[in-house]
Backbone bond lengths (Angstrom), bond angles and torsions (degrees), N, CA, C in turn:
res aa  C-N    CA-C-N  psi(-1)  N-CA   C-N-CA  omega(-1)  CA-C   N-CA-C  phi
1 X - - - 1.467 - - 1.524 109.23 -
2 X 1.344 118.46 132.34 1.459 121.97 179.60 1.522 109.82 -77.29
3 X 1.343 115.53 164.85 1.463 119.17 178.59 1.523 110.75 -61.77
4 X 1.333 117.35 -34.11 1.462 120.36 177.36 1.513 111.77 -63.20
5 X 1.320 116.91 -41.98 1.466 120.49 177.70 1.522 111.36 -65.16
6 X 1.330 115.71 -37.74 1.458 119.70 178.25 1.526 110.64 -63.86
7 X 1.339 116.27 -43.34 1.464 120.28 178.31 1.525 110.44 -62.24
8 X 1.334 116.55 -43.97 1.463 120.11 179.28 1.533 110.87 -61.29
9 X 1.344 116.00 -43.78 1.463 120.71 -179.87 1.522 110.96 -61.33
10 X 1.338 117.51 -46.99 1.459 121.19 179.92 1.523 111.58 -66.24
11 X 1.326 115.88 -38.57 1.477 119.80 179.01 1.521 110.59 -61.07
12 X 1.317 116.65 -45.48 1.468 120.01 -178.76 1.520 111.29 -68.21
13 X 1.337 116.58 -34.92 1.464 119.75 176.52 1.528 111.14 -62.75
14 X 1.335 116.24 -31.65 1.466 120.91 178.35 1.527 111.83 -83.49
15 X 1.342 116.95 -5.18 1.457 120.50 179.78 1.509 113.54 73.57
16 X 1.337 117.52 27.46 1.454 122.09 -178.71 1.522 110.65 -101.14
17 X 1.315 116.42 139.56 1.455 120.92 171.82 1.527 108.98 -82.77
18 X 1.332 116.14 166.04 1.469 119.72 175.67 1.517 110.76 -56.10
19 X 1.318 116.50 -43.35 1.461 121.17 -177.65 1.530 110.97 -64.47
20 X 1.325 117.46 -42.23 1.464 120.66 -179.51 1.523 111.46 -63.79
21 X 1.344 116.19 -42.92 1.464 118.63 178.91 1.522 110.98 -68.33
22 X 1.329 117.33 -38.14 1.464 120.61 178.85 1.522 111.13 -60.94
23 X 1.333 116.44 -40.36 1.472 120.66 178.65 1.527 109.70 -64.30
24 X 1.315 117.03 -43.22 1.462 120.39 -177.39 1.517 112.43 -64.47
25 X 1.329 116.96 -32.93 1.475 118.97 -178.05 1.523 111.37 -100.63
26 X 1.351 116.60 8.50 1.465 121.74 177.80 1.522 110.96 56.73
27 X 1.356 115.61 51.49 1.451 121.50 -177.09 1.520 110.42 -129.75
28 X 1.316 115.13 168.18 1.455 122.00 175.81 1.529 109.29 -83.00
29 X 1.341 117.18 138.73 1.457 121.49 -178.92 1.528 111.00 -59.81
30 X 1.319 116.46 -40.60 1.462 120.38 179.99 1.511 112.19 -61.74
31 X 1.338 116.78 -42.42 1.455 120.23 178.89 1.523 111.34 -62.77
32 X 1.346 115.20 -43.10 1.459 119.47 179.93 1.523 111.17 -65.56
33 X 1.327 116.69 -40.05 1.465 120.90 178.54 1.527 110.95 -62.03
34 X 1.336 116.41 -43.21 1.466 119.92 179.57 1.525 111.27 -67.18
35 X 1.346 117.09 -34.69 1.459 120.40 177.05 1.525 109.97 -63.43
36 X 1.329 116.88 -44.76 1.464 120.75 -179.48 1.532 111.47 -64.11
37 X 1.321 116.84 -31.09 1.468 120.68 -178.82 1.532 112.10 -89.28
38 X 1.331 116.51 3.46 1.456 120.01 177.98 1.507 114.02 75.02
39 X 1.342 116.61 19.51 1.460 120.74 -176.79 1.523 112.06 -101.80
40 X 1.333 117.36 2.12 1.463 120.39 -177.56 1.518 109.45 -146.21
41 X 1.333 116.23 144.18 1.447 121.22 177.47 1.518 111.19 -75.84
42 X 1.306 115.85 -177.58 1.458 120.68 -176.47 1.519 109.26 -148.60
43 X 1.330 114.94 152.66 1.456 121.34 176.90 1.525 109.59 -101.56
44 X 1.330 116.70 163.27 1.463 120.87 176.43 1.520 110.74 -60.29
45 X 1.353 116.93 -37.85 1.460 120.66 -179.84 1.521 111.00 -64.39
46 X 1.335 116.61 -42.06 1.461 120.01 179.12 1.515 110.88 -62.56
47 X 1.333 117.10 -44.79 1.462 120.27 179.96 1.525 111.03 -63.83
48 X 1.331 117.58 -37.10 1.464 120.84 178.10 1.527 110.59 -62.49
49 X 1.322 116.93 -42.72 1.462 120.90 179.75 1.528 111.10 -66.66
50 X 1.337 116.34 -42.33 1.462 120.06 179.56 1.524 110.18 -63.13
51 X 1.333 116.90 -45.86 1.458 120.31 -179.49 1.518 111.27 -61.20
52 X 1.338 116.79 -41.35 1.464 120.38 179.19 1.523 110.90 -64.42
53 X 1.332 116.84 -42.63 1.463 120.33 179.75 1.521 111.64 -65.33
54 X 1.332 117.05 -32.34 1.467 121.38 179.41 1.527 112.08 -89.82
55 X 1.349 115.83 -1.50 1.468 122.40 177.72 1.533 111.90 60.16
56 X 1.323 115.59 44.26 1.462 121.57 176.00 1.524 108.33 -134.62
57 X 1.337 118.40 156.79 1.464 119.32 173.31 1.515 110.17 -67.58
58 X 1.323 116.86 154.02 1.462 120.53 -179.48 1.527 111.03 -56.02
59 X 1.336 115.79 -38.88 1.463 118.86 -177.71 1.518 112.53 -61.16
60 X 1.337 118.06 -24.41 1.465 120.52 -179.72 1.521 111.19 -64.09
61 X 1.333 116.88 -25.51 1.460 119.95 178.99 1.522 111.18 -69.38
62 X 1.338 116.64 -17.64 1.459 121.36 -179.28 1.526 112.79 -107.71
63 X 1.325 117.73 2.74 1.456 119.60 -171.48 1.521 113.19 -57.74
64 X 1.333 116.60 -35.10 1.451 118.70 178.90 1.530 110.92 -65.53
65 X 1.346 115.40 -26.20 1.468 119.65 176.39 1.524 110.50 -78.34
66 X 1.318 115.99 -37.99 1.458 120.52 -173.38 1.529 111.54 -70.02
67 X 1.326 117.14 -41.50 1.458 120.70 -173.03 1.525 113.18 -56.15
68 X 1.339 121.39 -45.08 1.467 120.18 -177.95 1.517 114.47 -68.64
69 X 1.330 118.64 -9.35 1.458 120.22 -175.53 1.521 112.44 -73.03
70 X 1.321 116.46 -15.19 1.451 119.69 174.54 1.520 114.10 86.06
71 X 1.332 117.75 -5.76 1.450 120.24 178.02 1.514 108.13 -110.78
72 X 1.299 116.11 140.56 1.453 121.67 -170.51 1.528 111.15 -72.67
73 X 1.335 115.32 131.69 1.465 120.17 170.30 1.515 107.76 -84.41
74 X 1.309 117.18 132.51 1.452 121.84 -175.22 1.510 109.42 -106.99
75 X 1.301 116.57 123.91 1.457 120.40 177.96 1.518 109.28 -84.64
76 X 1.318 115.04 131.02 1.461 122.01 175.00 1.513 106.84 -128.76
77 X 1.324 116.67 100.53 1.453 120.36 -174.64 1.508 109.15 65.60
78 X 1.327 116.55 -119.04 1.462 120.31 178.97 1.529 111.19 -107.10
79 X 1.340 117.28 18.15 1.456 121.16 177.91 1.518 109.80 -111.74
80 X 1.302 117.48 155.28 1.463 122.50 171.37 1.521 106.87 -119.83
81 X 1.316 117.17 122.49 1.452 121.00 -178.42 1.511 109.56 -101.31
82 X 1.326 116.24 156.79 1.455 122.31 -178.29 1.516 109.34 -133.22
83 X 1.323 115.25 157.54 1.456 119.54 172.87 1.520 108.84 -72.34
84 X 1.361 116.48 167.18 1.456 119.52 178.65 1.515 112.13 -60.93
85 X 1.353 117.31 -39.24 1.461 120.58 179.21 1.518 111.25 -63.46
86 X 1.339 115.93 -42.10 1.466 119.74 178.33 1.515 110.42 -61.67
87 X 1.336 115.58 -45.12 1.461 120.32 -178.10 1.525 110.35 -59.22
88 X 1.351 116.00 -44.69 1.460 119.17 -177.77 1.530 111.27 -66.63
89 X 1.330 116.71 -42.45 1.459 120.07 -178.83 1.517 111.77 -69.46
90 X 1.354 116.02 -31.01 1.463 120.02 -178.52 1.517 111.61 -80.39
91 X 1.335 117.39 -47.95 1.460 121.61 -173.48 1.520 113.91 -99.10
92 X 1.318 118.24 -15.38 1.456 120.61 -177.66 1.506 112.40 77.99
93 X 1.337 117.55 18.72 1.461 120.51 177.94 1.524 108.67 -150.77
94 X 1.303 115.97 162.09 1.459 120.99 -177.58 1.519 110.55 -72.80
95 X 1.333 118.76 159.70 1.465 121.09 175.35 1.519 111.08 -66.28
96 X 1.318 115.52 179.45 1.454 121.12 -174.35 1.530 111.97 -66.50
97 X 1.342 114.58 153.69 1.453 121.63 176.57 1.523 108.65 -69.55
98 X 1.354 115.90 175.30 1.457 119.20 -174.76 1.528 113.50 -72.35
99 X 1.348 118.42 -15.52 1.465 119.32 -177.29 1.519 113.47 -98.15
100 X 1.334 117.76 6.28 1.461 121.36 174.89 1.520 109.03 -140.76
101 X 1.321 115.31 161.99 1.456 120.42 176.54 1.518 108.73 -149.20
102 X 1.344 118.35 159.83 1.466 120.56 179.54 1.524 110.27 -61.02
103 X 1.323 116.41 136.72 1.457 121.29 179.02 1.516 110.35 -89.93
104 X 1.323 115.21 149.67 1.460 120.53 172.26 1.525 107.37 -79.97
105 X 1.322 117.18 112.16 1.453 121.74 -176.51 1.519 109.90 -80.06
106 X 1.335 116.25 131.56 1.449 119.82 177.15 1.513 111.60 -59.20
107 X 1.315 116.67 140.69 1.460 120.79 -173.53 1.516 112.84 -108.20
108 X 1.336 118.47 -3.46 1.469 119.65 -176.08 1.526 109.91 -108.65
109 X 1.333 117.51 124.75 1.457 119.15 178.77 1.525 111.55 -80.18
110 X 1.330 116.00 141.42 1.461 121.32 171.84 1.523 107.57 -125.82
111 X 1.334 117.61 151.92 1.462 119.63 -177.14 1.517 112.45 -76.97
112 X 1.324 116.24 141.69 1.464 121.63 167.35 1.519 105.33 -90.49
113 X 1.333 116.75 111.85 1.455 120.97 -173.20 1.526 110.75 -111.51
114 X 1.318 115.60 169.50 1.461 120.96 179.60 1.522 110.21 -83.80
115 X 1.331 115.91 167.16 1.465 120.39 177.06 1.519 111.34 -63.42
116 X 1.326 116.84 -31.15 1.468 120.71 178.07 1.528 109.86 -68.85
117 X 1.322 116.96 -44.39 1.464 120.26 177.55 1.525 111.06 -61.85
118 X 1.322 116.60 -41.09 1.462 120.14 178.81 1.524 110.62 -62.71
119 X 1.330 116.65 -39.39 1.459 120.31 179.21 1.512 112.96 -64.11
120 X 1.326 117.13 -25.57 1.470 121.21 -178.89 1.520 112.72 -84.14
121 X 1.333 117.97 -9.53 1.462 120.72 -174.91 1.523 113.11 -61.05
122 X 1.327 117.12 -32.61 1.465 119.57 -176.60 1.524 112.15 -66.53
123 X 1.322 117.71 -17.21 1.463 121.37 -179.00 1.530 112.16 -105.26
124 X 1.328 117.35 6.55 1.459 120.99 -174.86 1.522 111.68 -99.63
125 X 1.327 115.84 146.86 1.451 121.60 176.85 1.523 111.93 -94.93
126 X 1.331 117.78 -20.84 1.448 122.88 178.68 1.525 108.94 -127.37
127 X 1.338 117.74 143.63 1.476 120.14 179.09 1.517 111.78 -71.80
128 X 1.329 115.61 160.82 1.462 120.15 174.90 1.524 109.30 -67.50
129 X 1.330 118.65 128.37 1.474 119.19 172.74 1.520 109.39 -74.18
130 X 1.348 118.22 161.86 1.469 120.53 -178.69 1.521 114.49 -52.09
131 X 1.329 117.96 -35.68 1.460 120.25 -178.36 1.508 114.46 -68.97
132 X 1.328 117.59 -9.40 1.465 120.49 -178.67 1.522 112.46 -81.44
133 X 1.319 117.85 -14.06 1.452 120.66 -179.68 1.509 112.06 -91.61
134 X 1.341 115.65 175.34 1.460 120.10 177.77 1.522 111.62 -95.33
135 X 1.336 116.54 0.08 1.467 122.27 175.50 1.522 107.45 -163.53
136 X 1.331 116.53 177.18 1.453 122.56 178.05 1.517 110.19 -121.94
137 X 1.317 115.63 152.30 1.448 122.60 163.35 1.521 106.56 -128.97
138 X 1.333 116.84 147.22 1.449 120.95 -179.54 1.517 108.85 -104.73
139 X 1.338 115.50 129.02 1.458 121.00 -172.01 1.520 110.34 -127.88
140 X 1.325 115.11 170.14 1.453 120.84 175.66 1.523 110.34 -68.80
141 X 1.310 115.56 152.51 1.460 120.14 -175.60 1.525 113.23 -74.80
142 X 1.354 117.81 -8.24 1.463 118.81 -177.88 1.523 112.77 -81.31
143 X 1.330 118.51 -4.85 1.459 120.37 175.06 1.527 109.45 -78.81
144 X 1.330 116.52 156.81 1.457 120.46 -177.34 1.526 111.14 -74.00
145 X 1.325 115.72 167.92 1.461 120.75 179.20 1.526 111.77 -66.75
146 X 1.331 117.37 -14.06 1.461 121.38 -179.64 1.530 112.57 -87.33
147 X 1.303 118.54 -4.47 1.462 121.48 -176.09 1.532 111.37 -59.63
148 X 1.319 115.68 145.34 1.461 121.70 179.09 1.517 108.75 -150.28
149 X 1.333 115.81 173.45 1.464 121.58 178.57 1.519 109.53 -123.24
150 X 1.325 115.64 150.84 1.465 122.38 178.10 1.524 109.09 -133.45
151 X 1.310 116.31 146.43 1.457 121.95 171.74 1.525 109.02 -93.17
152 X 1.327 116.17 134.93 1.463 120.85 179.19 1.525 109.64 -74.26
153 X 1.323 115.03 131.42 1.458 121.38 174.94 1.524 108.29 -125.28
154 X 1.311 117.02 148.99 1.456 120.33 179.41 1.519 112.23 79.41
155 X 1.334 115.16 179.34 1.467 120.53 -172.84 1.530 112.79 -121.58
156 X 1.328 118.41 16.23 1.464 120.03 -176.79 1.525 112.57 -69.05
157 X 1.354 117.47 -18.76 1.462 119.64 179.57 1.531 112.12 -110.58
158 X 1.321 115.80 17.31 1.462 120.62 173.71 1.538 108.96 -68.83
159 X 1.333 119.62 150.71 1.466 125.84 6.86 1.530 114.41 -93.08
160 X 1.348 117.43 -7.52 1.468 119.02 -174.66 1.525 112.63 -70.36
161 X 1.337 116.36 -36.54 1.455 120.71 -179.03 1.528 108.64 -118.08
162 X 1.309 115.81 120.20 1.453 121.52 -175.70 1.526 110.37 -108.40
163 X 1.339 117.33 153.59 1.459 119.77 175.22 1.528 110.83 -54.62
164 X 1.320 116.23 132.24 1.458 120.72 -177.24 1.514 113.42 100.18
165 X 1.343 117.34 -19.55 1.459 119.50 173.24 1.517 108.94 -66.02
166 X 1.296 116.02 158.67 1.471 120.43 -178.40 1.523 109.02 -127.50
167 X 1.329 116.85 137.11 1.457 121.80 179.51 1.524 110.03 -119.12
168 X 1.336 115.48 149.13 1.455 122.71 173.56 1.522 107.11 -103.63
169 X 1.329 116.74 133.39 1.464 122.12 -173.68 1.524 109.58 -128.41
170 X 1.341 115.96 137.23 1.466 120.46 176.76 1.531 109.65 -121.97
171 X 1.337 118.17 113.15 1.460 121.27 -179.98 1.530 114.43 -69.61
172 X 1.326 118.12 -11.73 1.458 121.01 -178.19 1.527 112.70 -86.43
173 X 1.334 117.64 -1.59 1.462 121.31 -179.62 1.519 109.75 -100.62
174 X 1.335 116.77 132.07 1.466 121.47 177.15 1.522 109.17 -81.95
175 X 1.331 117.49 138.37 1.466 119.93 -176.77 1.525 113.05 -74.10
176 X 1.312 115.28 144.86 1.458 123.39 171.25 1.523 108.53 -111.24
177 X 1.334 117.26 160.19 1.462 119.27 178.34 1.525 111.38 -53.97
178 X 1.343 115.93 130.69 1.451 121.09 179.14 1.513 114.61 91.98
179 X 1.343 117.65 -8.99 1.462 119.91 177.65 1.526 110.49 -68.68
180 X 1.321 115.80 154.77 1.455 121.05 171.95 1.529 107.97 -96.19
181 X 1.323 115.77 130.13 1.458 120.35 -172.57 1.524 111.34 -129.97
182 X 1.316 114.43 157.58 1.459 122.46 169.20 1.522 106.37 -104.51
183 X 1.315 116.72 131.53 1.462 120.92 -174.75 1.528 110.62 -139.46
184 X 1.323 113.88 163.63 1.456 121.62 177.88 1.523 107.77 -116.69
185 X 1.328 116.57 134.32 1.467 119.55 -176.52 1.523 112.94 -118.26
186 X 1.331 116.17 36.66 1.458 120.03 178.00 1.510 113.41 93.34
187 X 1.326 116.87 -14.89 1.457 121.08 177.22 1.525 109.12 -92.90
188 X 1.315 115.92 174.74 1.463 120.20 -178.30 1.522 111.65 -71.97
189 X 1.342 116.76 -25.93 1.446 120.24 -174.65 1.525 112.03 -96.92
190 X 1.323 114.83 158.42 1.452 121.55 175.13 1.526 109.53 -93.16
191 X 1.331 115.77 157.90 1.459 121.51 177.17 1.514 109.36 -127.30
192 X 1.324 117.19 155.11 1.462 122.67 -177.10 1.518 109.08 -117.41
193 X 1.339 116.97 120.64 1.454 121.27 -175.93 1.534 110.84 -148.93
194 X 1.329 115.56 174.35 1.460 122.18 175.01 1.528 109.33 -89.48
195 X 1.322 116.39 136.65 1.471 122.15 -175.93 1.524 110.93 -91.47
196 X 1.351 115.65 130.08 1.456 120.29 -179.91 1.531 109.27 -139.58
197 X 1.337 119.33 108.38 1.474 120.99 179.49 1.523 111.26 -67.81
198 X 1.342 115.03 148.06 1.458 120.72 -177.24 1.524 112.86 -130.97
199 X 1.337 117.23 23.79 1.458 120.32 176.77 1.515 113.40 99.64
200 X 1.340 114.87 -156.22 1.464 122.41 -176.43 1.515 108.96 -128.64
201 X 1.350 116.65 138.33 1.464 119.49 179.91 1.528 111.24 -83.72
202 X 1.330 116.63 -177.35 1.464 122.05 -176.11 1.516 112.46 -63.51
203 X 1.311 117.53 -22.45 1.465 121.49 -179.60 1.523 112.85 -94.12
204 X 1.321 115.99 5.47 1.460 119.75 178.73 1.512 114.58 83.29
205 X 1.324 117.64 12.46 1.455 121.26 179.46 1.526 110.41 -89.46
206 X 1.318 115.69 142.34 1.460 119.73 175.82 1.526 109.98 -66.29
207 X 1.310 115.37 134.74 1.459 120.96 175.88 1.526 107.84 -109.19
208 X 1.317 115.55 131.01 1.468 119.12 179.37 1.519 110.06 -140.08
209 X 1.301 113.61 163.95 1.459 121.99 -178.47 1.526 108.33 -122.11
210 X 1.313 115.94 141.85 1.452 122.10 174.08 1.522 107.47 -109.13
211 X 1.338 114.89 116.61 1.461 120.20 -167.90 1.528 111.21 -113.35
212 X 1.340 117.83 127.54 1.477 119.75 172.34 1.514 109.74 -78.50
213 X 1.317 116.92 154.48 1.461 120.42 177.15 1.526 111.75 -83.77
214 X 1.320 115.66 -19.94 1.460 121.82 176.52 1.522 108.48 -88.24
215 X 1.321 117.35 116.64 1.466 121.81 -175.62 1.525 113.76 -63.53
216 X 1.309 117.62 -14.63 1.459 120.27 179.68 1.523 112.79 -77.08
217 X 1.331 117.26 -5.03 1.466 121.07 -178.01 1.524 109.60 -114.09
218 X 1.345 117.37 147.61 1.469 120.85 -176.60 1.522 112.93 -80.18
219 X 1.325 115.32 154.86 1.463 121.50 172.50 1.524 109.57 -84.14
220 X 1.314 115.97 161.05 1.463 122.66 177.46 1.520 108.36 -117.41
221 X 1.348 117.56 141.05 1.468 121.47 -179.95 1.520 109.80 -124.35
222 X 1.329 114.64 136.92 1.465 120.18 -176.65 1.526 112.89 -71.71
223 X 1.355 118.95 -18.11 1.455 120.45 177.33 1.527 111.76 -87.71
224 X 1.322 116.78 -2.64 1.462 121.15 177.99 1.521 110.92 -108.65
225 X 1.323 116.79 -38.23 1.455 121.22 176.28 1.521 109.52 -138.77
226 X 1.311 115.35 159.26 1.459 120.74 -177.71 1.524 109.86 -73.04
227 X 1.332 115.91 119.07 1.456 121.79 179.27 1.525 109.36 -124.90
228 X 1.307 116.71 135.08 1.465 122.07 178.98 1.523 108.56 -124.89
229 X 1.325 116.70 122.96 1.453 120.84 177.02 1.528 108.75 -75.23
230 X 1.316 116.51 124.56 1.465 121.25 179.15 1.525 110.83 -90.12
231 X 1.314 117.57 -43.64 1.460 120.24 -179.27 1.508 112.02 -172.92
232 X 1.320 115.53 170.09 1.468 123.36 -177.77 1.525 109.37 -108.81
233 X 1.327 116.38 136.12 1.459 120.53 177.09 1.525 109.90 -68.39
234 X 1.325 115.99 131.39 1.456 121.43 177.39 1.522 112.49 -109.03
235 X 1.338 116.21 -18.57 1.464 119.08 -176.87 1.517 110.34 -155.98
236 X 1.329 115.77 143.15 1.459 123.21 178.22 1.513 108.05 -119.86
237 X 1.323 116.89 118.15 1.457 121.39 179.92 1.527 108.28 -112.69
238 X 1.321 115.55 121.75 1.455 119.10 -175.84 1.522 110.60 -125.42
239 X 1.323 114.77 155.67 1.452 121.43 175.73 1.519 108.56 -101.54
240 X 1.304 116.43 130.13 1.456 120.23 179.55 1.521 112.41 -95.34
241 X 1.315 116.80 -15.95 1.456 120.51 175.13 1.506 107.61 -126.92
242 X 1.311 115.80 114.83 1.463 120.79 -175.79 1.512 109.90 -108.86
243 X 1.332 114.39 142.65 1.471 118.82 179.13 1.510 110.33 -89.28
């Protein structure tokens, strides 16, 4: 059975149409159809998204290939490991070098939302479901149901955070000094800054500062204007080659 047939079989077992799976992996229906029919190649990123949408490890997409090799695939948690010979025969290349290893790909999708949507989170009783965003990111299952992703805009957090970078944010985590946070400052939109506590005011309220990394931009203080922490950044995903 080809990998395309395996994907089709798993998709149908999940009760998903081609269109539904294409939406979940942010792909074109035609491309997905050709992949299932063995008429189109695939990237590691595409397979990771498909596996996450089907709620299986990436290696499960190759299981029909692995079984005839005669060497046992060993399940470790939600991963399937292979010997070096299996890896070479399956992928046509050697396993990883000694300074890298296969990563455990997050299996839970979270929505990539706008700054306006993020700003509205403090008034919501239910988190945004994945379909509410304009894209998906796949994260580890240990993040809360409120986790979301944001695209960096502007240059106030340069040079560490560049426009087009993407961050994962969890509103269920309390900020510590030096954490990067998403906050609301009375406007409809959320802002992304570094968190710096500044003590307690006369009324016993915590005072904190939101600091940009770019010195050309001003800091914000909670004792001067109303600031609400929305969530703490848990992951920074950046592109090193931009088109």
